[in-house]
C-alpha positions in Angstrom: 41.1 209.2 67.5 38.6 211.8 68.7 38.4 215.0 66.7 39.5 218.2 68.4 36.8 219.4 70.9 36.0 221.9 73.6 33.5 222.2 76.4 32.4 225.5 78.0 30.1 226.0 81.0 28.9 229.4 82.2 26.1 231.0 84.3 22.8 231.5 82.5 23.1 235.3 82.4 22.6 237.3 79.3 25.9 239.1 79.6 27.7 235.8 79.0 26.1 235.3 75.6 28.7 237.4 73.7 31.5 235.5 75.6 30.0 232.2 74.4 29.6 233.4 70.8 33.2 234.7 70.5 34.7 231.6 72.2 33.0 229.1 69.8 33.9 231.3 66.8 37.5 231.4 67.9 37.6 227.6 68.3 36.1 227.1 64.8 38.7 229.5 63.3 41.3 226.7 63.5 39.7 225.3 60.4 40.1 228.6 58.5 36.4 229.1 57.7 35.2 232.0 55.7 34.2 235.2 57.5 30.6 234.4 56.5 30.9 231.0 58.2 32.2 232.6 61.4 29.4 235.2 61.4 26.8 232.4 60.9 28.3 230.4 63.8 28.3 233.4 66.1 24.6 234.1 65.2 23.5 230.5 65.7 25.3 230.2 69.0 23.9 233.5 70.2 20.3 232.4 69.4 20.7 229.0 71.1 22.3 230.5 74.2 19.7 233.3 74.4 16.9 230.6 74.2 18.5 228.7 77.0 18.8 231.8 79.2 15.4 233.4 78.4 13.2 230.4 77.9 15.0 227.6 79.7 15.8 229.3 82.9 13.4 232.3 82.8 15.6 234.5 85.0 16.4 231.7 87.4 20.0 230.6 88.2 21.4 227.9 86.0 24.2 226.7 83.8 24.5 226.7 80.0 26.9 224.2 78.5 28.4 224.4 75.1 30.4 221.6 73.5 32.0 221.9 70.0 33.8 219.4 68.0 35.8 220.1 64.9 35.5 217.8 61.9 37.6 217.8 58.8 35.3 220.2 57.0 33.1 221.7 59.7 31.9 221.9 63.3 29.3 220.3 65.5 28.1 222.5 68.4 25.7 221.6 71.2 24.1 224.1 73.5 22.5 222.5 76.6 20.5 223.7 79.6 18.8 222.1 82.6 15.9 224.4 82.5 12.2 223.9 82.1 12.3 222.2 78.7 10.1 222.6 75.6 6.6 221.2 75.7 6.2 221.1 71.9 9.4 221.2 69.9 7.7 221.3 66.5 5.6 224.3 67.6 8.7 226.0 69.1 10.5 225.6 65.7 7.8 227.4 63.8 8.7 230.9 62.5 7.3 233.7 64.7 6.1 231.3 67.4 7.1 232.6 70.9 6.2 231.5 74.3 6.9 235.1 75.5 5.0 237.5 73.3 4.6 240.1 76.1 8.4 240.3 76.4 9.0 241.4 72.8 10.5 238.0 71.7 10.4 237.7 67.9 10.0 233.9 67.8 12.7 233.6 65.2 15.5 231.9 67.2 15.2 228.4 65.7 14.4 229.9 62.3 17.7 231.8 62.3 19.6 228.8 63.5 18.1 226.7 60.7 19.0 229.4 58.1 22.7 229.4 59.1 23.3 225.7 60.0 23.3 222.6 57.8 21.6 220.5 60.4 19.8 221.1 63.7 18.6 218.5 66.2 16.6 219.5 69.3 16.0 217.3 72.3 14.0 218.4 75.2 12.2 217.0 78.2 9.8 219.2 80.2 11.4 219.8 83.6 14.8 218.5 82.6 16.1 220.9 80.0 16.9 221.2 76.3 19.8 220.3 74.0 20.3 221.9 70.6 22.8 220.3 68.4 23.9 222.3 65.3 26.2 221.2 62.5 27.9 223.6 60.1 30.0 222.4 57.1 32.6 224.8 55.7 32.8 225.3 52.0 36.1 226.5 51.0 36.0 229.5 48.6 
């Protein structure tokens, strides 16, 4: 039997980032995570969605897709886009690296995701898009 899951698609517009964050956090709440876990999920989703919108589509029209699957003790979340893709994933994951320094981007998106998640996998193909898969395990207090 498949675990409980959800799928969400929305326009790659910055005003949809908070909707995505709250939706995934609400879905995760079924497992009764701590408030800290919920905050960390919201932050990681926010960073991944923002990366898809800002870097993946660069202001062009597009769709961001989020899937989430609940496990017995955590959640697996995937944020995908069909944007321009990442040329060098390892470089993009370096703290303070940004491909948009003139736009005031901090270059901390992947670093923040890695701080709050237990596992992150990034797949990307130039011209086809990026998929960020994040796993968070809940530790009961």
